[in-house]
N, C-alpha and C positions, 0 to 999 in steps of 0.2 A: 504494500500500500504506500503510494507516494505521499509526501507531505501535503500536496494540493488535494489529493483525494481524501486524506484524513480530515483536512480543514472543511471540505465541502460536506463530508458525512457528518462531522460534529455539528456544523451549522444547521443542517437539515434536521438532525435528531433533536438538537436543542430547541429549535423553533417548534417542533411537534410537541415536545414535552412541556414547553411553556404554555402552549395552547391547551393541552390536556389539563394542566393544573389550574389554568384560568377557568376552565369549565367546571373543575372540581370546586373552585371557590364559589361559582354561581350556584351549583347544586346544594352546597351546604347552607348558603344564604336562603335559598328557596324552601328547603325541607326543614331546616333547623337541626338536622342530624349531622354532626361533624364526622361521624364514622364513615360516611361516604367518601371523605377525602382520601383515606388510605386505600379504599377500594379502587378509586380512579388512579391512584399512583401505581398500585401493583399491576393492574391490567395495562395501564398506559406505558409503563416502563417495559413490560414484557412485549407489547406490540411493537414499540419503536425499536427495541433491541433485536427482535426477530427480523424485522424489515431491514435493519442495518446489516444483519448477518447475511441476508439473501441478496443484498444490493450487488450488482455485477461491477467489478472493478478490473482495471487493466492487468493487475498483477495476480489475479486469482488463478489457482491451478487445481484445486481439489474441491469439486462441487459437493462431494459427500460430506466434507467437513462443515461446509456452510449449512447444509440441510440438517446435519446432526446438531449443530449449535442452535439453529433456529428452533428445532424441536425441543431441545433441552430448556431453553429460556421460556418457551411457551408453556412447558410443563410447570416450571417454577411459577410463572405468572398465574396460570389457572388454579394451581393448588393454593397459593397465598391469597390471591384475589377472592376465590370462592370462600375460603376460611373467614376472611375479614367480612365478606358480604353476609354470611350467615350470622356472624357476631353482631353486625350492624342491624340486621333485620330484627334481631331479638332484643338487643340492648339500646339501639339508637345512638345516642350521643356518646362521645368518647371523652373520658374525664380529662385527659391531657389537653385537648383542644378547648374544652369548656373552661378550664382553669385559665388558659391563656386569654380567652375572650374576656373573662372576668377581670383579669389584670389590666388588659388594654383599655377597657372602658369605652369612651366615645370614639376612640381611634381604632377600634377592633376590626372594622371592615378593611381599612387600608393595611393594617399590620398583618391581618390574616392573608391578604393577597400577596404581600411580600414574603410571608412565611412559606406559602405554597410555591412561589417562584424559586425559593431557595431549595425546596424539595425537588423541583424540576431539575435544578443544577446537580443535585445528588444523583438523580435518575440518569442524567447525561453521563456522569462519570462511570456509572455501572454499565450503561448501554455501550459506551466506547470500549470498555474492557471486553464485553461480549463480542463486539464487532472485530476487534483486533484478533481475538482467538479464532473467529470464523474465517478471517481472511489471511490466516497464516499461509505462506506460500510453499510450504512443504508439499511435494507432489502427491503424497498419499498419506493415509492415516498411519500414525506411528505410536510408539510406546507412550509418549506424553499425552496424546489424544485419549488413549484408553485409560490411562491413569486419571486424567481429568474427568473422564466420563464416570469412572468408578467412584471418585470422590464426590462428584455432584449427585449421583444417584443415592449414595449412602447418606449424604447430608440432607437431601430432600426427604428420604425415608425417616431419618432421625427427627426432623422438624415435624413431619406429619404425625409421627407416633407421639411426640411430646404434646402436640396440640390436642390429639385425640385423648390422651391420658388426662389432661387437664379438664377437657370438656366432660369426660365421663365422671371425673371426681366432682365437678360442680353440679352435675345433674342429679347426684345422689342427695336427697334432702337431709340425710344424716350428717353430711359434711358442711352444712350451712354455717358460715362464720369461721370455718377452719381453713388451714393452708395446706395445699397439696404437697406431700413429701414422698409420694410413692412413684415407682417406676423411674423414668429418667429424671424426675423432679427430686429424687433423692441424691442426685449427683451434683446439682448446682441450683441456684435460685431461678435461673432463666435458661434452661436447656434449649428451648425453642430459639432464643436469640443466638446461642452458640452455634447451632446447626445452620441457622440462616447465614451467619458470617462464614461458616465453612463452605457453603455453596459457592461463594464468590472467590474462594481460593482456587477453584477448579479452572477458571478462565485464564488467569496468568499461566497456569501450568500448560494449558493447551496452546497458549500464545508464545511459548518459548521459541526463540530464534526469529520471531517476526520483528520487523522494524517497529520501534515504539513499544517494545515489550514492557519496559519500565512503566509506561503509562497504564498498562493493564494491571499492574500492582496497586494502582490507586483505588481500584474497586474494593478489595478486601480491607485496605487501610481506611478508606472512607466509611465503609459499613461498620467496622469496629468502632470508629470514633462516634458515629451516629448512635449506635446501639448502646454503647457503654457510657458515653459521656454527654449525649445531647438529648435525643427524643425517645430513647428506649428505656434503659434501666432507671435513670434519675427520676423522671416524672411518675413512672409506674410505682416505684418504691415509695415516693412521697405519698401517693394515693393509698398504698397498702399500709403505710404507717398511720395515716389518718383513720383508715377503716378497721385495721386489725391491732394497732397499738403495740402493746407489750408482746403479744404473740408473734408479730412479725419481727420485732427487734430480736427476739430469741432465735427466730429462724435465720436472721442475718448473721448472728453470732456463730451458728452451726455450719452454714453453707457459704461457699464462695459465690459471688454474683454471676460469674460468666463461665469460666473454664471449669469443666467437671473434674476437679482435683480435690483431694482431702484438705480440709482447712486445719491449720495448725492450732 
């Protein structure tokens, strides 16, 4: 992929993601349900990344790789988007966004629009990583492709299982007011976030040897930063502390927040 082609692809994908998140802004204003924001982001990022993977470029040599990557990112998008959609249809509003709206007061509309545009920028970083992997110029599928595929499938399965375990736990009336510590949730406080991050390590692995490979590493780095330090763990744990109090503080003392490792 030439620098000019990369710039054109980034511009096209960035414009599309910006428009999608502007639509998400309008949807949450009309419905009053902020949960639809993440639905739009998950489906939108997946669609844009898949189209970027399939885009014909002058340096392409392995159509099978482009199709494989497009299918993989579509699977990620459908799984995550469907999961968030079901959660939104059941619960509606999302506490993280509602708290931001409360804090922003009269400037909430403008601040939310800018917030969603920043999420479009995150989506662009992820989509570029996917496109770089898809347009690797190696003439045929090789070891790094299959290793990346195995990592991604395993990570998707781990995230799906952790989401299912949490949903099953919450559906049991006997667990009302309690914190899930069974299955994968016995390993860390947020195993679903860990597996989500692991998904994005697959694309730099597939992109090895392609021009701009280091740019592909921005996806897992960005996802780790977002999940661990920005919009993932911090606001969710603030909400859990407000709703569960001492019970959740004890849970924090027992389990690591992200990596599934024993806590000292």
